[in-house]
BADREN-159867 format. One record per residue: x, y, z of N, C-alpha, C in turn; residue in one letter; residue number from 1. Coordinates in steps of 0.1 Angstrom, whole numbers. Layout:
BEGIN
  n_c1  n_c2  n_c3 ca_c1 ca_c2 ca_c3  c_c1  c_c2  c_c3 res   n
     X     Y     Z     X     Y     Z     X     Y     Z   a NUM
...
END
This chain:
BEGIN
  n_c1  n_c2  n_c3 ca_c1 ca_c2 ca_c3  c_c1  c_c2  c_c3 res   n
   220  -705    50   230  -696    45   240  -703    37   m   1
   243  -700    24   253  -707    16   267  -705    22   p   2
   275  -716    21   288  -716    25   297  -708    15   t   3
   304  -697    20   312  -689    11   324  -697     6   p   4
   330  -693    -5   342  -699   -11   354  -695    -2   t   5
   362  -705     3   373  -702    11   384  -693     4   p   6
   391  -686    12   402  -678     7   413  -688     2   t   7
   418  -686   -10   429  -695   -15   442  -692    -7   p   8
   449  -703    -5   462  -702     3   472  -694    -5   t   9
   477  -683     2   487  -674    -5   500  -682    -8   p  10
   506  -678   -19   519  -683   -22   530  -677   -14   t  11
   538  -685    -7   549  -679     2   559  -671    -6   p  12
   565  -661     0   575  -653    -6   588  -661    -8   n  13
   596  -657   -17   608  -665   -20   619  -662    -9   a  14
   618  -650    -3   628  -646     6   622  -645    20   t  15
   631  -646    30   626  -644    44   635  -633    51   s  16
   630  -627    61   637  -617    68   635  -618    83   s  17
   645  -613    91   644  -612   105   640  -598   109   s  18
   631  -597   119   626  -584   123   628  -583   139   r  19
   629  -571   143   628  -569   158   614  -567   162   k  20
   609  -575   171   595  -576   174   593  -574   189   v  21
   584  -566   193   579  -564   207   567  -572   209   a  22
   567  -580   220   555  -588   224   551  -582   237   v  23
   538  -578   238   533  -572   250   525  -582   258   i  24
   531  -587   269   524  -597   277   532  -610   277   g  25
   533  -616   289   539  -630   290   530  -640   296   a  26
   517  -639   292   508  -649   295   509  -660   284   g  27
   499  -669   283   499  -680   273   502  -675   259   a  28
   494  -664   255   496  -659   241   510  -653   239   s  29
   515  -645   248   528  -639   247   539  -649   247   g  30
   538  -659   255   548  -670   255   549  -677   242   l  31
   538  -682   237   538  -690   225   542  -681   213   v  32
   537  -668   213   541  -659   203   556  -657   202   a  33
   562  -655   214   577  -653   215   584  -666   209   a  34
   579  -678   213   585  -690   208   585  -691   193   r  35
   573  -688   187   571  -689   173   579  -679   165   e  36
   580  -667   171   587  -656   165   602  -660   164   l  37
   607  -665   175   621  -669   176   624  -680   166   r  38
   615  -689   165   617  -700   155   618  -695   141   r  39
   612  -684   138   614  -678   125   626  -668   125   e  40
   634  -669   135   647  -661   136   644  -646   138   d  41
   633  -642   144   631  -628   147   638  -625   160   h  42
   641  -612   162   646  -607   175   634  -603   184   q  43
   633  -609   195   621  -608   203   624  -602   217   v  44
   616  -592   221   616  -586   234   601  -587   239   v  45
   600  -594   251   587  -595   257   586  -586   269   v  46
   575  -578   269   573  -569   281   562  -575   290   f  47
   565  -576   302   556  -582   312   556  -573   325   e  48
   544  -568   329   543  -560   341   544  -568   354   r  49
   541  -580   354   542  -589   366   557  -593   367   n  50
   560  -600   379   573  -605   381   575  -620   378   n  51
   564  -625   370   565  -639   366   556  -641   354   r  52
   558  -652   347   550  -655   336   536  -661   340   v  53
   527  -661   331   514  -667   333   502  -659   330   g  54
   504  -645   330   493  -636   327   481  -638   335   g  55
   469  -641   329   457  -642   337   457  -654   346   t  56
   466  -663   344   466  -675   352   475  -673   365   w  57
   480  -661   367   487  -658   380   477  -654   390   v  58
   476  -661   401   466  -658   411   471  -646   420   y  59
   462  -637   423   466  -626   432   454  -624   442   d  60
   457  -626   454   446  -625   464   441  -611   466   s  61
   449  -601   461   445  -587   463   433  -584   454   r  62
   425  -574   458   414  -569   450   416  -554   449   t  63
   408  -548   440   409  -534   437   401  -525   447   e  64
   405  -513   448   398  -504   457   384  -501   453   s  65
   382  -501   440   369  -499   434   364  -513   430   d  66
   354  -519   437   350  -532   435   343  -534   421   p  67
   339  -523   415   333  -525   402   343  -522   391   l  68
   354  -517   394   365  -514   384   362  -503   375   g  69
   354  -493   379   351  -482   370   360  -470   372   r  70
   366  -469   384   375  -457   386   388  -458   379   d  71
   390  -449   369   403  -450   361   415  -448   369   p  72
   414  -442   381   426  -439   389   429  -450   399   s  73
   421  -461   399   423  -472   408   436  -479   406   r  74
   441  -485   416   453  -494   414   448  -507   408   s  75
   451  -510   396   446  -521   389   452  -534   393   v  76
   444  -544   396   449  -558   398   446  -565   385   v  77
   456  -571   378   454  -576   364   449  -590   363   h  78
   447  -597   374   442  -610   373   428  -611   379   t  79
   420  -620   373   406  -621   378   403  -635   383   s  80
   413  -642   387   411  -656   392   405  -656   406   l  81
   395  -665   408   391  -667   422   399  -680   427   y  82
   400  -681   440   409  -691   446   406  -705   442   d  83
   393  -708   440   389  -722   438   388  -726   423   s  84
   392  -716   414   390  -719   400   397  -731   395   l  85
   390  -739   387   395  -750   380   392  -748   365   r  86
   400  -755   357   398  -754   342   384  -760   339   t  87
   378  -755   328   365  -761   324   367  -770   311   n  88
   380  -772   308   384  -782   298   394  -791   303   l  89
   394  -804   298   404  -813   303   418  -809   299   p  90
   428  -812   307   442  -808   304   447  -813   291   r  91
   443  -825   288   449  -831   275   446  -822   263   e  92
   434  -817   263   430  -808   251   436  -794   252   s  93
   439  -790   264   444  -776   266   458  -773   261   m  94
   467  -783   261   481  -780   260   485  -776   246   g  95
   496  -770   244   502  -767   231   505  -780   224   f  96
   505  -779   211   506  -791   202   519  -799   205   r  97
   530  -793   207   543  -800   209   548  -799   223   d  98
   539  -795   232   543  -795   247   530  -799   255   y  99
   527  -812   256   515  -816   262   514  -812   277   p 100
   501  -810   281   498  -806   294   495  -819   302   f 101
   506  -826   306   505  -838   313   508  -837   327   v 102
   504  -847   335   507  -847   349   522  -848   352   v 103
   528  -840   360   542  -840   363   544  -841   378   i 104
   553  -850   381   556  -852   395   570  -846   398   k 105
   571  -837   406   583  -830   410   586  -832   425   e 106
   598  -836   428   601  -838   442   602  -824   449   e 107
   595  -824   460   595  -811   468   585  -801   463   g 108
   578  -804   452   567  -795   447   554  -802   446   k 109
   544  -794   450   530  -800   450   524  -796   437   q 110
   521  -806   428   515  -804   416   501  -810   416   r 111
   492  -804   408   478  -808   407   476  -819   397   d 112
   473  -832   400   472  -842   390   458  -843   384   p 113
   449  -835   389   435  -837   384   434  -834   369   r 114
   424  -841   362   423  -839   348   418  -825   345   r 115
   410  -819   354   406  -805   353   412  -798   365   f 116
   425  -794   363   433  -789   374   429  -774   378   p 117
   434  -770   389   432  -757   394   442  -747   387   g 118
   439  -734   389   447  -724   382   462  -724   384   h 119
   466  -729   396   480  -729   399   488  -739   391   r 120
   481  -750   387   487  -760   379   489  -755   364   e 121
   479  -747   360   480  -741   346   492  -731   346   v 122
   493  -724   357   504  -714   358   518  -721   358   c 123
   518  -732   365   531  -740   365   534  -745   351   c 124
   524  -750   344   525  -755   330   531  -744   321   y 125
   526  -732   322   531  -721   314   545  -717   318   l 126
   548  -718   331   562  -716   335   572  -726   330   s 127
   567  -739   330   575  -750   325   578  -747   310   d 128
   567  -743   303   568  -741   288   579  -730   286   f 129
   578  -719   293   587  -708   291   601  -712   294   a 130
   604  -720   304   617  -724   307   622  -734   297   h 131
   614  -743   293   618  -754   283   622  -748   270   h 132
   615  -738   265   618  -732   252   627  -719   253   f 133
   633  -717   265   642  -706   266   636  -692   264   g 134
   623  -690   268   616  -678   266   619  -668   277   i 135
   622  -673   289   623  -664   301   634  -654   299   v 136
   645  -657   292   655  -648   290   652  -636   280   g 137
   640  -637   274   636  -627   264   627  -617   271   l 138
   623  -620   284   612  -612   291   618  -601   299   i 139
   613  -589   298   616  -578   308   604  -578   318   r 140
   607  -584   329   597  -585   340   595  -571   346   f 141
   583  -569   353   580  -557   360   582  -545   352   e 142
   578  -546   339   580  -535   330   566  -532   323   t 143
   562  -520   325   549  -516   319   550  -509   306   e 144
   543  -513   296   542  -506   283   533  -494   285   v 145
   538  -482   282   530  -470   284   524  -465   271   l 146
   532  -467   260   528  -461   247   533  -469   236   r 147
   525  -472   226   529  -478   213   523  -470   202   v 148
   532  -465   193   527  -457   182   536  -459   170   r 149
   530  -457   158   537  -459   146   544  -446   142   l 150
   557  -447   140   565  -435   134   562  -435   119   n 151
   555  -425   115   551  -424   101   563  -422    91   q 152
   574  -417    96   585  -415    87   593  -428    86   e 153
   596  -435    97   604  -447    96   596  -460    94   t 154
   583  -458    96   574  -470    96   577  -481   106   k 155
   584  -476   117   586  -485   128   578  -481   140   k 156
   576  -491   149   568  -488   161   576  -483   172   w 157
   572  -472   178   579  -466   189   572  -472   202   v 158
   579  -478   210   574  -484   223   580  -478   235   v 159
   572  -471   243   576  -465   255   573  -474   267   g 160
   582  -477   275   580  -485   286   587  -480   299   s 161
   583  -485   310   588  -480   323   589  -492   333   r 162
   600  -492   339   602  -503   350   593  -499   362   r 163
   585  -508   366   576  -506   377   584  -504   390   i 164
   581  -493   397   589  -490   409   603  -484   406   g 165
   605  -480   393   618  -474   389   619  -459   390   g 166
   609  -453   397   610  -439   399   606  -430   387   g 167
   598  -436   378   593  -429   367   602  -428   355   g 168
   614  -433   356   623  -433   344   619  -443   334   v 169
   617  -438   322   612  -447   311   622  -449   300   g 170
   619  -458   291   627  -461   280   619  -461   267   e 171
   625  -456   256   618  -456   243   626  -464   233   v 172
   620  -473   226   627  -481   216   619  -482   203   e 173
   625  -486   192   618  -488   180   618  -503   176   e 174
   607  -507   171   606  -521   167   600  -522   153   f 175
   603  -532   146   597  -534   132   582  -539   133   d 176
   579  -546   144   566  -551   146   562  -552   161   a 177
   549  -551   163   544  -553   177   533  -564   177   v 178
   534  -573   186   524  -583   188   517  -581   201   v 179
   504  -578   201   497  -575   213   491  -587   219   v 180
   496  -590   232   492  -603   239   488  -599   253   c 181
   481  -588   255   479  -584   269   466  -590   275   n 182
   459  -599   269   448  -605   275   436  -597   275   g 183
   425  -603   279   412  -595   280   403  -600   292   h 184
   410  -601   303   402  -605   315   406  -596   327   y 185
   408  -583   325   411  -575   336   403  -562   337   s 186
   396  -559   326   388  -546   325   373  -550   326   e 187
   367  -548   337   353  -553   339   343  -547   330   p 188
   333  -555   325   322  -551   318   310  -552   327   r 189
   302  -542   328   291  -541   338   277  -542   333   l 190
   268  -545   341   254  -547   337   247  -534   333   a 191
   253  -522   338   247  -510   333   254  -504   321   d 192
   262  -513   315   268  -510   302   259  -518   292   f 193
   261  -515   279   253  -523   269   255  -538   270   p 194
   243  -545   270   243  -559   270   234  -564   259   i 195
   238  -573   251   229  -577   240   217  -585   244   s 196
   206  -584   237   194  -592   240   195  -606   233   k 197
   206  -608   225   207  -621   218   211  -631   229   t 198
   205  -643   227   207  -654   237   222  -658   236   s 199
   227  -662   248   241  -666   248   244  -679   242   s 200
   233  -686   237   235  -699   231   237  -698   216   s 201
   238  -686   211   239  -683   196   252  -688   191   f 202
   252  -693   178   263  -698   171   267  -689   160   m 203
   280  -687   157   284  -679   146   282  -687   133   l 204
   279  -680   122   278  -687   109   292  -692   104   p 205
   291  -702    95   303  -708    90   311  -699    80   a 206
   323  -703    76   330  -696    66   338  -684    71   g 207
   346  -687    81   354  -676    87   365  -671    78   l 208
   370  -680    70   382  -677    63   380  -675    48   g 209
   373  -665    44   371  -663    29   371  -648    26   y 210
   374  -645    14   374  -631     9   360  -628     4   t 211
   355  -617     8   340  -614     6   337  -609    -8   g 212
   325  -606   -10   320  -601   -23   328  -589   -28   p 213
   330  -588   -41   337  -577   -47   329  -564   -44   r 214
   316  -565   -43   308  -553   -41   311  -546   -28   s 215
   317  -554   -18   320  -548    -5   334  -541    -5   l 216
   341  -542   -16   354  -537   -16   355  -522   -16   k 217
   366  -516   -11   368  -502   -13   383  -500   -14   r 218
   387  -490   -21   401  -488   -23   407  -484   -10   s 219
   419  -490    -6   425  -487     6   439  -482     4   l 220
   441  -474    -7   454  -469   -10   458  -458     0   e 221
   447  -451     6   450  -442    16   446  -447    30   t 222
   452  -443    41   448  -449    54   434  -447    57   p 223
   428  -456    64   414  -456    68   412  -446    79   i 224
   402  -438    79   400  -428    90   396  -436   102   e 225
   387  -445   101   383  -453   113   376  -465   108   s 226
   375  -475   117   368  -488   114   353  -485   111   f 227
   347  -476   119   333  -474   117   330  -468   103   e 228
   340  -460    98   338  -453    85   336  -464    75   e 229
   342  -475    76   342  -485    65   331  -495    67   v 230
   330  -502    79   321  -513    80   308  -511    87   c 231
   308  -504    99   296  -504   106   285  -497    99   w 232
   287  -485    93   276  -478    85   272  -487    73   p 233
   281  -493    67   278  -501    56   269  -513    59   l 234
   272  -519    71   265  -532    74   254  -530    84   l 235
   254  -520    92   243  -518   102   243  -528   113   g 236
   254  -532   117   255  -543   127   249  -538   141   l 237
   244  -547   148   237  -544   161   247  -539   171   v 238
   244  -528   177   252  -523   189   243  -516   199   s 239
   232  -510   194   224  -502   203   212  -510   210   g 240
   210  -523   206   199  -530   212   204  -536   225   d 241
   202  -529   236   208  -532   249   199  -533   260   v 242
   203  -540   271   196  -539   284   204  -529   293   d 243
   197  -521   299   202  -512   309   194  -513   321   v 244
   200  -517   332   193  -519   345   189  -505   351   v 245
   177  -502   351   172  -489   356   175  -487   371   e 246
   182  -476   374   184  -473   388   197  -479   395   g 247
   204  -487   386   215  -494   393   226  -485   398   i 248
   228  -473   392   238  -464   397   234  -458   410   d 249
   221  -458   413   216  -452   425   214  -462   436   l 250
   216  -475   433   213  -485   443   223  -483   454   w 251
   218  -483   467   227  -478   478   236  -489   484   p 252
   234  -502   480   241  -512   487   253  -517   479   r 253
   260  -527   484   273  -531   478   271  -537   464   k 254
   280  -533   455   281  -539   442   296  -543   439   q 255
   298  -555   433   311  -559   430   311  -567   417   i 256
   322  -565   409   323  -573   397   331  -586   401   h 257
   329  -597   394   336  -609   397   351  -608   395   s 258
   356  -598   388   370  -595   387   376  -594   401   h 259
   368  -589   411   373  -587   424   368  -598   434   n 260
   363  -609   429   358  -620   437   370  -630   439   y 261
   373  -634   451   383  -643   454   378  -655   462   r 262
   371  -653   473   366  -663   481   352  -659   486   v 263
   344  -669   490   330  -666   493   328  -660   507   p 264
   337  -660   516   336  -656   530   329  -642   532   d 265
   332  -632   523   325  -619   526   310  -619   524   p 266
   305  -630   518   290  -630   516   283  -638   526   f 267
   289  -641   537   283  -649   548   270  -642   552   q 268
   259  -651   552   246  -647   557   239  -635   549   d 269
   244  -632   537   239  -621   529   229  -626   518   q 270
   221  -617   514   212  -620   502   219  -614   490   v 271
   223  -623   481   232  -620   469   224  -621   456   v 272
   224  -610   448   219  -611   434   231  -612   425   v 273
   232  -622   417   243  -625   408   238  -623   394   l 274
   244  -615   386   240  -612   372   250  -620   363   i 275
   245  -629   355   253  -636   345   251  -651   345   g 276
   255  -657   334   253  -671   333   265  -678   327   s 277
   277  -672   328   289  -678   322   294  -690   331   s 278
   304  -696   327   310  -707   335   314  -702   348   a 279
   321  -690   349   325  -685   362   313  -681   370   s 280
   302  -676   364   290  -673   371   284  -685   378   a 281
   285  -697   371   280  -709   377   288  -713   389   e 282
   301  -713   387   310  -716   398   308  -707   410   d 283
   308  -694   408   307  -685   419   294  -686   426   i 284
   283  -687   418   270  -688   425   269  -700   434   s 285
   275  -711   430   274  -723   438   283  -722   450   k 286
   295  -715   449   304  -713   460   298  -704   470   e 287
   292  -693   465   286  -683   474   274  -689   481   v 288
   267  -697   475   255  -703   481   258  -711   494   s 289
   271  -715   495   275  -723   507   276  -715   519   s 290
   277  -702   518   277  -693   530   266  -682   530   v 291
   260  -679   519   251  -668   518   237  -673   523   a 292
   229  -664   527   215  -667   531   207  -670   519   k 293
   208  -663   508   201  -665   496   210  -661   484   e 294
   208  -668   473   215  -664   460   204  -664   449   v 295
   203  -652   443   193  -650   432   201  -647   419   h 296
   200  -656   409   207  -655   397   198  -648   386   i 297
   203  -637   381   196  -631   370   203  -634   357   s 298
   195  -641   348   201  -646   335   193  -642   323   s 299
   199  -637   313   192  -634   300   186  -646   294   r 300
   192  -658   297   187  -670   290   175  -676   297   s 301
   171  -671   309   159  -676   316   146  -670   310   s 302
   137  -678   306   124  -674   300   113  -677   309   t 303
   116  -682   321   105  -685   331    99  -673   336   s 304
    86  -673   338    78  -662   344    78  -662   359   m 305
    84  -672   365    85  -673   379    99  -677   383   t 306
   104  -674   395   117  -678   399   118  -694   399   p 307
   129  -699   395   131  -714   395   141  -717   405   v 308
   137  -725   415   146  -730   425   156  -740   419   k 309
   169  -738   422   179  -747   415   181  -760   422   q 310
   181  -771   414   181  -784   419   194  -786   428   p 311
   192  -792   440   203  -795   449   206  -783   458   g 312
   199  -772   457   202  -760   465   189  -755   472   y 313
   189  -753   485   178  -748   492   177  -733   492   d 314
   188  -726   488   188  -711   489   192  -705   476   n 315
   190  -711   464   194  -705   452   183  -706   441   m 316
   180  -694   435   169  -693   425   174  -687   412   w 317
   168  -691   401   171  -685   388   160  -676   384   l 318
   163  -664   380   153  -654   376   156  -650   362   h 319
   147  -642   357   149  -635   344   157  -623   346   s 320
   158  -614   336   166  -602   337   161  -593   348   r 321
   170  -584   353   165  -574   363   158  -563   356   i 322
   146  -560   361   138  -549   356   143  -535   361   e 323
   146  -535   374   151  -522   380   156  -525   394   r 324
   163  -515   399   167  -516   413   162  -503   420   t 325
   158  -504   432   152  -493   440   162  -488   450   d 326
   160  -476   454   169  -470   464   167  -475   478   e 327
   157  -483   480   155  -490   494   162  -503   494   d 328
   170  -507   483   177  -520   483   170  -531   476   g 329
   158  -528   471   150  -539   464   155  -540   450   r 330
   156  -553   445   159  -556   431   147  -563   425   v 331
   142  -557   415   129  -562   408   133  -569   395   v 332
   128  -581   393   131  -589   381   120  -588   372   f 333
   122  -591   359   112  -591   349   101  -601   350   q 334
   105  -612   358    94  -622   361    84  -618   371   d 335
    86  -606   377    76  -600   386    81  -602   401   g 336
    91  -610   403    95  -612   417   105  -601   421   s 337
   108  -600   434   117  -590   439   123  -595   452   s 338
   135  -590   455   142  -593   467   149  -581   473   v 339
   150  -580   486   159  -570   492   172  -576   493   y 340
   182  -571   485   195  -577   485   205  -569   493   a 341
   216  -576   497   227  -570   504   238  -566   494   d 342
   239  -573   483   249  -571   473   245  -576   459   v 343
   250  -569   449   248  -573   435   262  -577   430   i 344
   263  -589   426   276  -594   421   275  -596   405   l 345
   283  -587   398   283  -587   384   292  -598   378   h 346
   287  -608   373   295  -618   365   293  -616   350   c 347
   296  -605   346   292  -600   332   303  -598   322   t 348
   314  -604   325   325  -605   315   334  -593   315   g 349
   342  -591   305   353  -582   304   354  -575   291   y 350
   361  -564   291   363  -556   279   377  -557   273   k 351
   378  -557   260   391  -555   254   396  -541   257   y 352
   409  -541   260   414  -528   265   429  -527   261   h 353
   432  -517   254   446  -514   249   450  -500   252   f 354
   451  -496   265   453  -482   268   466  -476   262   p 355
   476  -485   259   489  -480   254   489  -478   239   f 356
   479  -483   232   480  -483   217   475  -470   211   l 357
   483  -464   203   479  -452   196   480  -456   181   e 358
   468  -458   175   467  -463   161   459  -454   152   a 359
   457  -442   157   450  -432   148   437  -436   143   n 360
   430  -444   151   416  -449   148   416  -459   137   n 361
   428  -464   133   429  -474   123   424  -487   129   i 362
   427  -489   142   421  -500   150   414  -494   162   v 363
   401  -498   163   393  -493   174   387  -505   182   t 364
   382  -501   194   374  -511   202   360  -504   203   v 365
   350  -511   198   336  -506   199   327  -517   204   d 366
   321  -515   216   312  -526   221   319  -539   220   d 367
   332  -540   225   340  -552   225   343  -559   212   n 368
   342  -551   201   347  -556   189   359  -548   185   c 369
   370  -555   184   383  -549   180   384  -550   165   v 370
   386  -539   158   386  -540   144   391  -527   137   g 371
   392  -529   123   390  -541   116   402  -550   117   p 372
   400  -563   118   410  -573   119   408  -584   110   l 373
   417  -587   101   417  -598    92   419  -611   100   y 374
   409  -620   100   410  -633   107   412  -631   122   q 375
   407  -620   128   407  -617   142   421  -614   147   h 376
   431  -611   138   445  -609   142   451  -597   136   v 377
   450  -594   123   457  -584   116   449  -573   111   l 378
   452  -560   115   445  -549   109   450  -547    95   p 379
   442  -547    84   446  -547    71   456  -535    68   p 380
   453  -523    73   461  -511    70   474  -512    76   a 381
   476  -520    86   489  -520    94   496  -534    93   l 382
   490  -544    86   495  -557    86   508  -557    77   a 383
   518  -566    82   517  -574    93   525  -569   106   p 384
   528  -556   105   536  -550   116   529  -549   129   s 385
   515  -549   129   508  -549   142   498  -561   141   l 386
   498  -569   152   489  -580   153   484  -582   167   s 387
   473  -589   168   466  -592   181   465  -607   182   f 388
   470  -613   193   469  -628   195   459  -630   207   i 389
   450  -639   205   441  -643   216   429  -636   219   g 390
   424  -628   209   411  -621   211   399  -631   210   l 391
   400  -641   203   389  -651   201   386  -658   214   i 392
   373  -661   216   369  -668   228   358  -679   226   w 393
   356  -686   236   348  -699   236   354  -709   226   r 394
   367  -711   229   376  -720   221   385  -728   231   v 395
   392  -738   225   403  -744   232   415  -734   230   i 396
   418  -727   240   427  -715   238   441  -718   233   p 397
   449  -726   241   463  -726   238   466  -731   224   f 398
   460  -742   219   464  -746   205   460  -735   195   p 399
   450  -728   197   446  -717   187   456  -705   188   l 400
   460  -702   201   470  -692   202   483  -696   195   l 401
   486  -708   196   498  -714   189   497  -712   174   e 402
   486  -715   168   484  -714   154   484  -699   149   l 403
   477  -691   157   478  -676   154   492  -671   154   q 404
   500  -676   164   514  -671   165   522  -676   154   s 405
   520  -689   150   528  -694   138   525  -686   126   k 406
   512  -683   124   509  -675   112   515  -661   112   w 407
   514  -654   123   520  -641   124   535  -641   122   v 408
   542  -651   129   556  -652   128   561  -655   113   a 409
   553  -664   107   556  -667    93   554  -656    83   g 410
   543  -648    86   540  -637    77   551  -626    79   v 411
   556  -624    91   566  -614    94   579  -617    87   l 412
   582  -630    86   595  -635    80   594  -635    65   s 413
   582  -634    60   580  -635    45   578  -649    40   g 414
   578  -659    49   576  -673    45   561  -675    41   r 415
   552  -667    47   538  -668    44   533  -655    38   i 416
   526  -655    27   522  -643    21   507  -640    25   a 417
   504  -627    26   491  -622    29   484  -618    16   l 418
   470  -619    16   463  -612     5   466  -597     5   p 419
   462  -590    -5   463  -576    -6   456  -569     5   s 420
   459  -557     8   452  -549    19   437  -548    15   q 421
   435  -546     2   421  -545    -2   413  -558     0   e 422
   420  -569    -3   413  -582    -2   411  -585    13   d 423
   420  -582    22   419  -584    36   407  -576    41   m 424
   406  -563    37   394  -555    42   381  -561    36   m 425
   382  -566    24   370  -572    18   365  -584    27   s 426
   375  -592    31   371  -603    39   365  -599    53   s 427
   371  -589    59   366  -583    71   351  -579    69   v 428
   349  -571    59   335  -566    57   326  -577    54   c 429
   330  -588    47   322  -599    44   318  -606    57   a 430
   327  -607    66   324  -614    79   314  -606    86   l 431
   315  -593    87   305  -585    93   291  -585    86   y 432
   291  -587    73   279  -589    66   272  -601    71   a 433
   279  -612    73   273  -624    78   268  -623    92   r 434
   276  -616   100   272  -614   114   259  -606   115   l 435
   258  -596   106   246  -587   105   234  -596   102   k 436
   236  -605    91   225  -613    87   220  -623    98   d 437
   229  -626   107   226  -636   117   221  -628   130   a 438
   220  -615   129   216  -607   141   225  -607   152   g 439
   238  -608   149   249  -609   159   252  -595   164   v 440
   253  -593   178   257  -580   183   272  -579   182   p 441
   277  -566   182   291  -564   180   300  -572   190   k 442
   295  -572   203   304  -578   213   305  -594   212   h 443
   299  -599   202   301  -614   199   310  -616   186   y 444
   316  -605   182   324  -606   170   335  -616   171   t 445
   342  -617   182   353  -626   184   349  -639   191   h 446
   336  -642   192   331  -654   197   331  -665   186   h 447
   339  -675   187   341  -685   176   333  -697   179   i 448
   333  -702   191   324  -714   194   327  -726   186   g 449
   316  -731   180   316  -744   172   324  -742   160   d 450
   327  -730   155   335  -729   143   350  -727   145   y 451
   354  -729   157   368  -728   160   377  -738   152   q 452
   371  -750   149   379  -760   142   381  -756   127   f 453
   370  -751   121   372  -745   108   383  -734   108   e 454
   382  -726   117   392  -715   118   406  -720   121   y 455
   407  -730   130   421  -735   133   426  -743   121   s 456
   417  -750   113   422  -757   101   427  -747    91   d 457
   420  -736    90   424  -725    80   438  -720    84   w 458
   440  -717    97   453  -712   101   464  -723    99   l 459
   461  -735   102   471  -746   100   475  -747    85   a 460
   465  -746    76   468  -747    62   477  -735    58   a 461
   474  -723    63   482  -712    59   497  -714    64   q 462
   499  -721    75   512  -723    81   519  -735    75   c 463
   512  -743    68   517  -756    64   519  -765    75   g 464
   510  -765    85   511  -772    97   499  -782    98   f 465
   500  -794   104   489  -803   104   477  -797   111   p 466
   465  -801   107   453  -797   113   452  -802   127   a 467
   444  -796   135   442  -800   149   438  -815   149   m 468
   443  -823   159   441  -837   160   426  -840   162   e 469
   421  -851   156   407  -855   158   404  -857   172   k 470
   413  -864   180   410  -867   194   407  -854   202   w 471
   415  -843   198   414  -831   206   400  -824   203   r 472
   396  -825   190   383  -819   187   372  -827   194   k 473
   373  -840   193   362  -849   199   362  -848   214   q 474
   373  -846   220   374  -844   235   367  -831   239   m 475
   370  -821   231   363  -808   234   348  -810   233   y 476
   343  -816   223   329  -817   221   323  -826   232   e 477
   330  -837   235   325  -846   246   325  -838   259   a 478
   334  -830   262   335  -822   274   323  -812   275   s 479
   320  -806   264   308  -797   263   295  -804   266   e 480
   294  -816   261   282  -824   264   281  -828   278   i 481
   293  -832   283   293  -837   297   290  -825   307   n 482
   294  -813   304   291  -802   312   276  -799   313   r 483
   269  -802   302   255  -800   302   248  -811   310   t 484
   253  -823   308   247  -835   315   250  -835   330   v 485
   262  -831   333   267  -831   347   272  -817   351   r 486
   263  -808   352   268  -794   354   276  -792   367   p 487
   273  -800   377   279  -799   390   291  -807   392   g 488
   293  -818   384   303  -827   386   312  -831   373   t 489
   310  -823   363   317  -826   350   332  -826   351   y 490
   337  -819   361   352  -819   362   357  -831   369   r 491
   349  -839   375   353  -851   382   347  -864   376   d 492
   337  -863   367   331  -875   361   330  -873   346   k 493
   334  -883   338   333  -881   324   332  -894   317   w 494
   329  -894   304   327  -906   297   335  -906   284   d 495
   347  -900   283   354  -899   271   368  -905   272   d 496
   369  -917   280   381  -923   281   388  -928   268   e 497
   379  -931   258   384  -934   245   393  -923   239   h 498
   388  -911   240   396  -900   235   408  -897   244   w 499
   406  -899   256   417  -897   266   429  -906   263   n 500
   425  -919   260   435  -929   256   443  -925   244   l 501
   435  -920   234   441  -916   221   451  -904   224   q 502
   447  -895   233   456  -884   236   469  -889   242   a 503
   468  -898   251   480  -903   258   489  -910   248   q 504
   483  -918   239   491  -925   229   498  -915   220   q 505
   491  -904   216   496  -893   208   508  -887   215   h 506
   507  -884   228   518  -878   235   530  -887   236   f 507
   528  -900   237   540  -909   237   547  -909   224   i 508
   539  -908   213   545  -908   200   553  -895   197   q 509
END
């Protein structure tokens, strides 16, 4: 596939302006967005439903009343962390560019010095970041955002919020802009929902930052009715090619999504079927195998016609996809094998979810594609007053969140110019054309993977900021290789001391 011509860097505006901006969420993306917005002299209010910063990194031992997370009336627990979770990237690569994630010794506090620390250490790091940069004072804790809509007359965003436990009394305010940072790890995606047949090892094509062919353009002088009206019919992207597990709704035994997994104890002496092959699925399957009678992993990536016993485990097998489930408790796999299971554990990911946002179908979520978004951040018809930080995945998250935030903050102040609305939509349509050519399903739209560095360099250039450090890129790639070579021990054994040394020298400088 030929490499497209990159989008030329826009010329900054001569004047800058300060705007009143609402940031929804005080996790990693919300915190760094607030910092960058304030650096551009914007007035910032951060809404956070929890009583502390950290977002998805705040551990909560509670689980939901509906273990699959399908009941809309359930009391939602917004974190999906399991107790033993450790990062799958080294801390040196994870940190924000000007606030390294280094080992800190605090008298009277127990900190995690490991290179791949547990979730509590990440949460402490984010708390340190928020206090260091004075972000805490901008946050309205225990405040839920109920509604966000655009006032068509004033062109300002109306934000309705309510203090949790405040007796239903709400508050309505107007903002010049809204930055959505509510994360995407709290709304479960299940195996009886559409799942792509594309292998999880797929890579996105190059050229994320360019304006597409003129033939894909359309006049955007009037508001777009919907995202599907513009791009999906035009491009025919994959969304209906799915796996549906026959009979799973009628299966009589326990089912749980990993969102509600915390510790392995409830699976003592049980036969567990685990669906998924993500990093968390690997962690959970190994942890559950320590107490379960048997663990049977169903993975789309498995092509074996017989179950494969997993090295180092006497009670764990890898299977192909599930063919069907029977009402007597049997789970039948496509490899022809079957087991009578006590529980099905769905490690099948999460959905993007913005229940508060009223955007008149200008921004939609369809099969986990949020769009249309220019560079995965800005809806062309509403830019720059509405933006989304942190939708991309399979990346080094914090440095990329930082660059996205710098870009949005600079655009809002007028320091950085955007292409025209028409050119932004053309770029979006061109991206989807490339995804279609590569056979990419919709729910992989925001999967960046190996092209994250091209994307981050594009953002850095837009912001006039240095490109991501070479050592950080090399450390990420070395960690990915190490995880393949040492799947069970990569967090404690590694061979990238050269890059680690460069990181430490960089931090000192």
